[in-house]
N, C-alpha and C positions, 0 to 999 in steps of 0.2 A: 519791199520793206518789211512786210507781212512776214515772208519766208526767211529773212533776214534774223528777225525777232525771234523765231521761234525756234529757228537753228541755234543761236546763242543763247536761250535757255535749255535749249536740248544738253549743249554742251555743259552749262555750267551744272545740271542734274546729274550729267555722269560723270563730272571732279566730284561732286557731292558722294554720290556713291563709291566712286573708290575710294575716298578719303575716308568712308565708314568701315570699307574693307580693312584699310590700314589699321584705324582705331580698335578693329573687332581682333584683327593679329594680334599687335601689341598687347591689348588687356587678356587674352585667353592663351594666349603662347607664352606669357612670360609673367605679367603682374598676378594673376588670380591663379595659374596653374601650377598647381605646389608639385606635380612631378618634374616642369620645367626648373623650376627651382631647385628642388631639390638635385637636380644632376649637375648642378653648378657648386653645389659644397664639399669641402675638403675632405676626404676618407681619412682618420686617423683611428688606434686603437684607444679607448678611452685611459686603460691603465698605463698608457705612454705618450702625455700630451705634450706636443712640440709646441718650443716657444717663439715660434715665427709664425704659430698661428691664431696666437693671441690676435683679438679684433675678428677674426675671421669665423663666415658660415661655415660650420664643419658635421659632418655626420660621425660623431663617436659611436663604436661600438663595443659592448661589452657586457660582463652582468650586473643586473641591477639588485640592491640591497636597500635593506632600512634597518637601523637599529631598534626601531619602534614596533610595538604591538599596538592594534585597535581592537575596540569592541565596544559594546554598550551595557545596559541593563540587563539583557534576556541575551545577549551572545558573549561567550569567552573571549578574552583578548587574543588576538591571534596575528600570524604574519602576513598584512595585506597593506598595499599601498593606498586604496580607497574602498571604503565601506559602503554600499547603500543599503539603507535600510527601506521597504514597502510595508504598507499598512492600508490591511482591506477588511473590513466590517460587514457581517451579513443582514442585509437591509432590505428593506422594501423598494420597490421600483414600479413606477407608475407606468403603463403602456395605455395606448389608445388603440382599438379596434372597432370598424366600422359594423356594425349591426342593421341588416337590412331583412324589413318584413314584407308583406304581400303590400301594405299601405305606405310604408314609409322607411328612409333609411335613417339612421341613428348612430351616432360615433360615442363609444361608451369607453370609461376607463376599466382595465385590469389592472392588476396586483402581482407581481412575484415577488419571490425573494432571491438574492444573488450576491454573490460574493463582490464589492466594488471599493476601490479607494476614495470615491468621491460621492457619499452617501449624500441622496437626497433629501431635502430639507421639506419633511412630511407635512408642513402646514400649511405648504402650495397645492396639496393634492385636491383630486375634487370630493375624496370621501377621505378624509384624516384620521378620525374616530378610529378607527381599527388598525390602522396603517401606521401607526407611530415609528420614527427613526430614531434613536437617542443620538445626542452631538458625539462626534469621532473623537473620545479620549487621549487619541496618542498620534502622534503626526511622523510622516516620513523624514528621516534623516541621512545627512551626508557625511563619512567622515573621512579625515585625509591625514596620513602620517605629516610630522613638520620635517621629517629629515629623510633624505633618501640619495642615493648617489649610483651611478654607472661606473664601476672599478676606479671609484676615488673621484670623480668628478661630479659635484654636489649639483642637485638639481633644483628648481621650486616646482613643487608640485602644482602650488596654487594656480600657473599659469601656464603648465603644462598639460598638452593633449593628451591624455592617455587611450590606447585603444579601447574597444568595448568591453564594459564589465561583463563578467559572467555569472551565470545563478550560481549560488553559492549552496552547495550539497552539507546538510546541516544535520545533527544527531543529539539526542538526548544528552551525551555527556558535555555537550560544548554549548546549550543553554539551560535555562533555568526559566520558570517561573509557568510553564504549559506543557503540550504535548507536542511532540513532532510528529507529521504526518506526510508524507510524500516532499520532504524539503521546505514545509511549512510551519511554524510553530504558532499553535493554538492556545491563545494564552488563557490562564486562570480555570474555568470547568468550560471551558468550551468543546465541544464534542465534534471532531472533524466529520463522524459520519452521520450525526445528527445535529446540523447546528440550528441555533436558535438566531431570531430579529437580536442584534447588540453583540455578537460575539465576533471576537477579535484575531484575526491571523497575520502572522508577521513574516516576511520573506527577505532574503539578501543576496546583494549582487557584490562582486568584489573582484579586483585585478590585485594577485598575488604577486610577490617579487620572484626571483628566481629566475634561470633561463639567459640566454644572449639576448640584447636587446640593442637597437640602434635610435639615438635620438638625434634630431637636429636642431640645431642652435647655435649661437655665437658664445665663442671661448672668451672665458674671462681671466683675468690675470690672477684671479685667486683660486685657481682650478673649479670653476663652476662654469655650467652650459645656462644662457641666458638667451630670451626670444631673439631672433633676430630680424631684422625689417629691411625693407627694400622697395622703394617706391612707395611706401605707407602702407604696405601688406605685410606681415609678420607671419614668421613660421618657427614653432617651438611645440616640436611632436615626438612623442614613441611610435618604433613599433617594434612588434615581435619578431626575432629572426635578427639576419644580417642586413646589411646595405643594399645587397641586391634584392634580397625579398622585401624590404622597403619600400625600391623604385619599383618593384612587379606589381604591388599593391596601389600604389600611386597612380600607375598606369590604369590598372581595371577601374580604380575611384572616377578618373577623369578621362578614360577615352572614348565612352560612348557620345558623353555631352562634348569632349573636344571636337570629335567629327561632326557634328551636327554644326558648330559653328564652323570650321570648314568649309562647309556645304554653302550654309549664307555666305560666307566671304567669297566663295566661287560665284554665286549669283548675283552679288552686288558688284565684284569685276567687271562679268560679263555684259549687265546692264549697263554699268558707266561707260564698259570700252565703246559697246556699240552707239552708246549717245555721243560719245565722244568723237566720234565718225561720222558729222553729219555730209561732208564731201562723199564719202564712200556709198554712204547708202542713196544721198543724191545720185551718184553716178549709176549706182548697180541700178535704179529705178528707171535709168533712162535705155540700159538695155533691152532688144529684145526677148526678155522673158513672156510666157505667155503666163496671161492671168496677172501681171504685176507681181511678180513673185520676188522682186528683188529683197525685199528687206527680210523674207525669211532667209535669203540666201548670204545676205548680209550676217544675220544672226548666227548661222552654223556656221559661218567661216571663223568668227569670234571667238567662237567657243573654244577652241585648241588653245589660241594664245591666253584667253582668260583663264584656262586652268594653268598653263605656264605661270602666269603672271600670280596666280593664289598660291602655287607651290614654291615658288624663288620667294616671296613674302613671309611664308610660313616657314621657312628656312632661315631667312634673313633675322626672322624675331628671335628664333627658339637660337639660334647662336653667338647673338651679339647681345641681345635683352636690352636693344637700343632703339628707342623710338625715330630718330635721325635716320640711323640705316635702314629701318624698314621703309620709310617715306622716298628716300634717295631709291631704292631697290624698285617700288612702285611707280615712281616717276620716270626710270631708267627703261620700266619694261614699258609703262605708258609709250615713250616717245618710240621708243623701238615698233612698235605695234602702230603708230600712227605713221612711220615711215614706210612700213614694209607694206600693210594693208591699202593705204593711198596709192601704190603704186598695181595692186591689183585689179581693179575696174578697166584701166587702161588695157591691160594685157589681155584681160576676159575679152574686151570689145575688140580687138586686134584679131584674137581667135574667130570670132563669129565674122566677121568682115571677110 
C-alpha cells in the first residue's frame, strides 16, 4: 500500500511538472514574447493603408515626421519627437573611510565634490557646517510633441514606446543662459573648468524624426495606429529601420532569456516524464544491473523523449498562440512516451535472458 501511495504521489508530481512546462511555453513563447507576437503582424506600407487591415495588428513601415518643434527656456525649439532634460549640480558628497591606527580602528567621514543629479541633504552630514549643499533650483524635464505620423498614419506618442534617446550635441547657437562645454550647458557664471558648489549644468537627450521606421500597433478606421492588445498584453512600439530590422532587434532582446526558459521547460518535462512512468522505474530496478542503476538508466532513456516533447511544445505554442493546442500536443507526446517506454523494460529483460 505504501509503495502504491508513493507511486501515485510521484505520478501526480510528474503531471504538475509537465503542466508547468506547458504554462511556461505558452507564456514565454506567445504572451510575453514580443518577438513571437511581432511575427504575427501584417506588413503594410504606411503611405498606402489598406481598408481590410482595419482592426488588425500591423507593422507599418514609412517615414516618421512631426509638424511641431519643441524646446525649453535654455534650448531653442528643434525638430524632435521627444526631448529629455537632465540637471546636475556640483555638490558635496559624504563618504566613510576606515582609519586604522595601532590602538584602534575608526570610521571617519570624508567629503568630496561631484556632479550629481541628486545632491545629498547636507543637514544629514556628520560635519555639515563646512559642507553645505544648496537646494536644487531646477528639475529634469521631459517634452513630447503632440502630433506625429508615419507617412500619414497618426501616432499617439503618449503611449508609443520609442527607441532609446540619444545624447544631443548642442552648441552656443542653440542655447542661452550659459556656456556650452562638451555638450553640457553650464548655467549662469558656472565655470566648467573650475566649478564651485552650487553650479548647475544641463544635458539633453532626444529622439529626432526622419528616416525609415517601423511601428507595431492596431490600425484604426481614421488612419491612426493605436496599442494592440492580445491576452491582456499590449504592443505599441517604434523601431528604426524596416520590419526585418525590427524583428532582428526583438530577437536579440528576447533570445538569451528565451533560451533560458526553454532549458527550464526541458528540465521540467524530463523530470515530469520520469516521475509519470513509475512502472518503468519499477521494472528497470528489478533488472540485473550492477549496483542498482536502473533509475539512472531510466533518466538517461527519458531524456531524448523529453527533448522531443519540449521541441514540439515550443513549435506548437509559437505556431498557434493557443493554450489548448499546447496542452494537446504535450498530452499526446506524454501518452506516446508512456506507450513506447512502457514496452522497453520487457525488451531489455528478454535480451538479458
